N, C-alpha and C positions, 0 to 999 in steps of 0.2 A: 289122501291123494295129493298130487302136486298143487292143485287148486286150493286145498284147505291149508297147506303149509304157507302158500302165498298169502292167503287171507290173514293168517296170524301175523306174518311179517309186515304186511301192509298196514295193519292196525297201528303199528308203531310209527310207520312213515306218516300216516295221517296225524297222529299225535304230535310228532316232531314238526310237521308242516304248520299245525295250528298254534303250537306253543313255543316252538324254537328250543325246546328242552327235551332231553331224553336221558334217563339214568344209564349208567354203564351197563347194568344188568339188562335193562330193556333193549339196549342196542345189541347186546350179545344174543339175546333171545331172538330178536328180529333178524339179525344177520344170519343166524343159524337156520332159521326158517326160510329165508330167501335162498340161501345156498342149497338147502334140501329141495326146495321147489324147482330150482334150476336143474339140479341133478336129476330129479325124477322126470321132469319133462324131457330132458335129453335122452334118458334111458328109455322112456316110453316111446319116443320117436324111433329109436334104434330097434326096439321090439316090433313096432309097426312096420318097419322096413324089412323085418325078417331076421334080425340078429338073434343069436341064441346064447352067446356067452358075453355078458356085459359086466365088467368089473371096474372098480376104481371110482374115485371121487373127483378127479381133475376135469373141470368143465371144458377146458380147451381141447383135451384129448377126446372126450366124449363127442364134442361137436365135430371134430375132424373125422370121426368114424362114420358120420352120417353121409348119405349119398350127396353128390354134388347138387342134384336138383333140390333136395331138402334144405341143404345149406343156403342155396340161393333164395329159396322161398322164405326162410327164416330171416336172412339178411334184408330182403326186400320188405318184409313186414316190420322189421326193426326200424329201417330207414323211413318207411311211410308213417310210422308212429312218432317220428321226430327224434329217434335215438342218436342221430349224429350231432345233435345240438348238446352242448354241455349242460348237464342237469345238476341239480344240487347234490353235493356229496357230503356225507357225514364223516368227519375224520376223527378217529379215535387214537389217542396217543397214550401208550402205556409206558410206565417207567418204574423201575425199582430204586430203592434208596441207594445212593452212591453211583448211579449209572451216569454215563457221559453223554451229554446232549449232542456233542459233535458226531456221535455214531449214527445219528438219525439222518445224515445228509444223503445217503444212498436210498432213494425211494424209487419204486418202479415207474416206468414211463406211463403217464396218464394218457388216455385217448378215449374217443367216443365211438370208434369203430367197434362193431360187435366182437370180432376176433380178439382185439386188444382188451376189451372189457372182460371177456371170458378168460383170457390169459392172466390178466391182473388179479382176477378173483377166482382163479382156478381151484383153489382149495378153501374157499370161504366157509364151507360147511365144517370142515375139519378144524380150521383155525378158530372159529368162533365157538364151536361145540366144545373144544378143549382149551378155551381161553385161559382157564386157571393154570394149565400146564405151560402155555406160552409165557404167561407173566412170570412163572417161576424159573424159566430157563433162558429168557432173553433179557438183556440189560435195558435195551431201548428199542422200541419199534413203533412205527406209525402203522395203523391199520386203516386203510381206506375203505369205507363202506359207501359205495356209489349208489345210494338209495334209488334215485329216480331213474338213472340209466339201467340199473338192474330191473326195476319195475317194468320199463319198456321192453327189456329183453324177455322177461317172463311173459308179457302180453304177446310178443311175437311168437314165442314157442307155443303158447296156448292156441293162437290163431292157426298155426301150421298143423298142430296136433289135431285140431278140430276138422281140418281138411281130410284127414284119414278116416274120420268117423261119419256114420250116417246121422241124419237129424235125430233119430230115436236114440242113438248111442250118446250123442251130445247131451240130450235132455237127461238121460240116465246118469251120466257123469256129473252134470252140474247139480243134481239133487242129492248126490251121495254125501 
């Protein structure tokens, strides 16, 4: 479930918060799980709203498919949890031998608003799941992993998803 993937990813956030260190492999595992948790929460909400055909991995596109009411509730939960404040971000820089440092100047606009966060990390699951391919095909790239803001976004999605469920269903989901 989305909760379990979030739990795995958060384990590494807790480790990084405590030690200030994370291996590249741990960061990739964590980012992949954060991305999958976000994607599964968004897809679950779409199903709860009655959507029947849900495809793709892009978080921003999945978010836009939600009803305006659900988007407002998610945004409100995100803001109430402090999502608009800049949180810690874990930056991963990948470089191959002979790459040009100057190519790294074009980084995406960073922002704390939920729609910007989802846009910047729209394909986080695919990027980090296939990191070995990225490293092989890109000369230089910064990978921004906005740990704490993504954590707040997942909490907001979980809060809104729980609003669709009865207390018995919430209990059942949290024990799976």
